[in-house]
N, C-alpha and C positions, 0 to 999 in steps of 0.2 A: 536740299535736295536735288540730284541731277536727273533731269527728264529722260528716262531710258530709251524713248524714241529719238531724240535729238542726240544722245551719246550714239545710238546705234547707226545713224544717218552720218554722223561725224566720222565714226570709225571706219564707215564703208568707203571713206576717202583714202587714196593712196598717201601714205606718210603719217596719217593720224593713228595713233596707237600702235606703231610699229618701231620697236625700240631702238633700232639702229638708223632711223630715218634722219634726215637733216631735220625736218620739222620738229620731231621730239627733241633731238639734241639742243637746237636753238632755243625752245621752250623751256627746257631745263636749265640751260644756261643762263636764260634771262631772269629767272626765278632765283638764281645765286648771283646776282650781279656785283661786280666789284667795282674798283676806281676805273673810270673812263674818261679817255681824252687826255691823260696827263702825257709826258713824252714816252714813257714806257709802251703805253698802251698804242700811241700811235706808231710809234718805232716798230712795234711787234706786228702791226698790220703790214707795214710796209715792208718787213723782212719776210712776210708770209707771200707778197707780192713777187720777192725777187726770187723765192725758191719754186714758185709757180712758172715763173719766166722760164727758168734754166730747165725744170722739168719739161716744159712744151718744146722749147728749143731743141731738146736732145731727143723728144719723141718725134718730132714733126718738123725736122730743121728745114725742108723746102718750103711746105705749107704755111708755117709759122711766121716765116721772113715773107713770102708774098703777101701774107694777110697784114703784116704790120705797116710794110709800105703803103699798101693800099689806105689803110686807116690813118696812119700819119699824114698821107697826102691830103685826105678830106678833111682832118680836124687842124692841121698845121700850115696849110697851103702845099701846092704842088712841089715846089723846090724844097722849102724847109724839112717837109715830110720825107722826101726821097733821101735828101742829103742825112737827115738826122739818123733814118734807118739804116741806110748803106754803110756810111761812116762808123755809126756805132753799134751795129747789130750784135757783136760779140759783148758788149758791155752797155747795151741799151738803156738798162734801167739807170745807170750813171748819166747817160745821155739826156734821157728824160728830166734827170734832176737839174743838169745844167741848163735846160730849155726853161723849167720853172722859175730856177733862180734869176734867169735873164729876163723871163717876162715881169717879175716882181720888181727887178731893178728898174725896168721901164714903166712901172706903174700899171701893168696889166694884172688879169687874174691868172694865177699861176696853174689852177686846176679848173675843172668844170664848175660854172656858176650860171644859172639860168639868168635871163634878162631881167626878171622880176625876183629879186633875191628873197629868200625866206630863212626861217629856222633850220630848215634842213640843210642849208648850205653856209651857215654862219661859222666863221673860223674860231679856233680855241682863242684864248685872251692872250697868250705869250706868244711872241714874235717867232720864236724856234718851233714851237708847236703848231703855230697858225702855219709855217713853211712847211712843215712834215706833213700837213693836212692837206694843203694844196697839192703837194706833190703825190700822196696818196690817191686824190682825187684823179689827177692825170694818169696815173700807173694802172690803177685796178681795173677800171671798165674794160680796157681791149682786153686783156687778161682773161677776165670772167666771160666776156662775149665769145673768145675763141675757144674756150672750155666746151662750150654748149654748140656754137654754129661753126666752129673752123674757119674757114675762108669764104664763107656765103656772102656773094657781093650784094644782095638786096638787104641781108642784116647788117652790113657795113654801112650802106647808106641810110638806113634807118636810124642808126647812131646819131645822125645828123638831123634828118628830117622825115617826117612820116607822110610820104608822099602816096603809100599804099595803106597803111593802117591809119587812117584818117577817123573823124569821129563818125561818120558813115557807116564804115568798116566795122568798128566795134559794136554800134547798136545793132547792125545787121544779125551778128552772130549773138549777142545777147538775145535779142528777140526770137532766134531760131532757137534757143534751148528754153524759152518760156519764162525769160527773166523780164522784170518789169524795168522799163527805162523812162525818164522824163517825157513827158508828150510834147512833140515838135509842134509848137505853133506856128511858126512860119521860118521862111528860108529868106536871108539876105543875101541876093545875087551879087553884091558889090555894087548895086544902084539903087536897088527898090526891094522892098519885102513882099514875097509872095506867100500870103497868109493860108495856112493848110486847116485850122481849126478856129472855132471861136474864142477870141482871146479876150474878149471884154470882161473887166472885173479881175483879171488874172495879173500877177506879178510876174516878172520876165526873168530869164538868165540868158545872156548871150555867149556863145562858145564859137570861135573861129575853128572852121572844119579841120585844118590841119596843123594847128598850134596843140603845145602841151605846157606844161608848168604853170597854168593859168594865164599865159600870155593872150590879151585880147578878151579875156572873160569881163563881163560885167553884171551886175545884179540891179534890177530896176524895179522900184515899187510904183505901183499904178495907182494914180492920183494926185492930188494936189498935196503937195509937202510943204515943209519948212525951208523953202529954197534950196534943197539938197539936190546935187546933181543926180542922186540916184532915183527922183520921181520923175515920172512920166505920164501924160494924159493919153491912156489907153495905147492902142495901136498906132494911132498917128504920132504919139509921142515917141514910140520905140523907133518909128522910120526915120523921125528927125533926129534923134539921137545917133542912130547910126550913120546918118548922112553927113553930120557936123564931125563925125568921130573919124579915127584912124582906120577905117572900114572899107575905104574905096577900093573896089577891085578885089576884096576879099569876100569868099564866100563864108557864112557864119549862120548857125542855127540859132533860131530863136525858141527857148525852150520854156516850159512850166519852171516855176521856182519850187523847188521840193523842200518841205520842212522837216525837221527831226519829229520822230513819233513821241507820243507822250512818254514821260519818265526819261527821256533822252536829251542831251544836249546837241547843238550843232557838231557834227563829227563826220568823219571818213572812216570806213573801214577798208584797210589797205591790205589787199589780199593777192600774195604771190604764187602763181603754180609755174611748175617747170615740168619739161618732158623728158623722162629718162631717156637713154640710149636704147631700151626695150621697147620704147614708145608708150611705156606708161605714163599718164599725167599724175602729178603728185602735188599736194599743197605744201609749200615751203614755209609761209610765214602768215599768220593773220595778225595786223597790227591795227591799232585804234589812234586815231588822231582827234584831240578833243580841245576843250578849254580855248575855243577860237574867239580871239580878240575883236573881230570885226563882226561876228556874228552870222557869217553867211558862208564861209568857205574854210577849209583847212589848211589853207595855204598861210591863214594866220594863227595857226593852233601854237599852243604853248606847252602841251603836255602830251607824250606818247606813250602808249601802253603796249604789252602783247597779249594777245587774247588766244585763251585756250578754246578750240574749236570744240572740244567733246564736251567740255561743261558749259559753253555757251557764255563765258565772262571774261572779264579781264584778269588777267594773271599775274603780270608783273609790270615794272617800269621798262621803257624801252631806251635806257640812257646809253646803250651801246649804239644806237642809230646814228647820231650827229652830235657835236660839240653842245649844240643848244640844249639837248636835253640831259647833259651829264650831271647837272646839278638839280636837276626838277626834283621837286617834293611832291608826291602824291597829294592831290587835293582831298579835304575832309569836309569842305564846307557843301559840295553839292552831291557828294556819294558817287561822282563819276569817276572813280580809281578802281583799285584792286578790289576784287570780289563784285564789282557792278555787272549786272546780268545783262546779256545781249540777247534776247530770243529771236532766232532766225538766223544767226550766224552760221550754225553747221549746214542749214539749207543752202545759205548764201555760198559757202565754200564749195559745197558739192555742185552747184550750179556752175560756179566758174572753172571748175574741172571739165565739166561738159562743154562751156563755152571755149575753153581753150582747146579742146579736142576738134571742135568745129571749126575754129579759125585755123588750126593746123592743116586741115584737109584743102583749104584754098591756100594758105600759104603755110609750107612745110618747114620754113626756116625759123617760125615763132616758137621758139624753144621755152622762152622765158616771157612770161605775161604778168604785169601788176594792174589789178583791178580796183576800181573806187566805187563804193557803195554805201549807203546810209540807211539805218533803220528809219523809216520815214511814216510822218504822220498820216493815219487813215488807211495804211496799208498792212495787209496780212503776211508781206515778205518785203525783203529788202529793196530800196530801189537802187539801179546799178547805172552808173554814169557813163563810164567808158572804161577801156583797157589801155594798156600801154605796153609798148615794147621795153622790157625791164632791163635796159641797158646800164641805166643808173642805180637801180635799186638792188640789183643782185649782188654787186661787188661787196656791198655792206653785211650780205648774210656770208658770201663764199670765204672772205678773209677775217672774219669774226673772231675765230679762235684756230690754233693748229689741227685741232682735230676735225673741224668743218672744212678747212682748206686741203687735207689730205685726203679726206672722203671725196671731195669733189674731184680731184685729180685723179683717184682710183676709179670712181664711177664713170665719169665723164671724157677722161684722156686714156 
């Protein structure tokens, strides 16, 4: 039985319960999943990118050209980016393909891959499908970004490095709307830890202030262990770990280690919110990353699901997100699969809509944000870790289907 209070809360969120919203369409599409990441599926996503490219070229011939020069110069180096855009502008999707093939021949990554690769970026198993997937990863992010941000220079810069939207930025806006964030126990200055709270007896998580995708993350158990590098002897052990590691000159947060609530596994709620041209903030998707092999972080997830915010439960598999999830079978052993209840998800999504609105007051270019949260032990509401400029998350929704792509082009362009 659905809790009417939770349902009412969820349906007060833009997109939820609105039949023509992208949220509802992606949710229903996920519940009718077909084959994913075969050649036809990846080629279809690429084709939708080509259609979007020429749609935006026709509508914004000058600003789109300038945007692409700036974006490509940032991502591909000044000379290569400028030459690629200027020489191939009329057939730039083909130029991108040549660039990806050239990188592959040189043994480089053809499309975006984080420095700590995980299931979200694993390629398909066959060489041709893997090539198309790399091409799609290179082609789709700038197109999705231009739909919402046009040529905003700060947005372009943040596709590469979060110099404004760092960990402190997100924590301040989460706290501003009343969201619970992990307690900051101390701050590594690059040379030493300045302790802010009593850290005795606590386990620790290290987060580099301006990194993402798990870069620089560390999970440290307090106390004497089995000679594992993840055991430290209290605050002094944390400082020794940071001094001996690759943290010199880098600012990092020393946070409490948040554990999942009873009846929950280690997981992350991946909540994406978007700002419509009208200024309204809407929920785009709420996903669930679980079955985490290291028992610490969803960067080790092996299972992805789509969450129904109104019902506060897992609704379907998320095989459309990445090749690594395409053949995933819902688990039956732990009941963390379809139908699993996630109490507090509706409130979490509502809070993230409010946090998005708050963040945009300070940074108006933040039209797309991905939020990370967990249903946590001993908490009455989810704990929120951070937000991210959804440069890499948005394209996987925008180009998921022809219906989604055309709706984004109509509403955003």
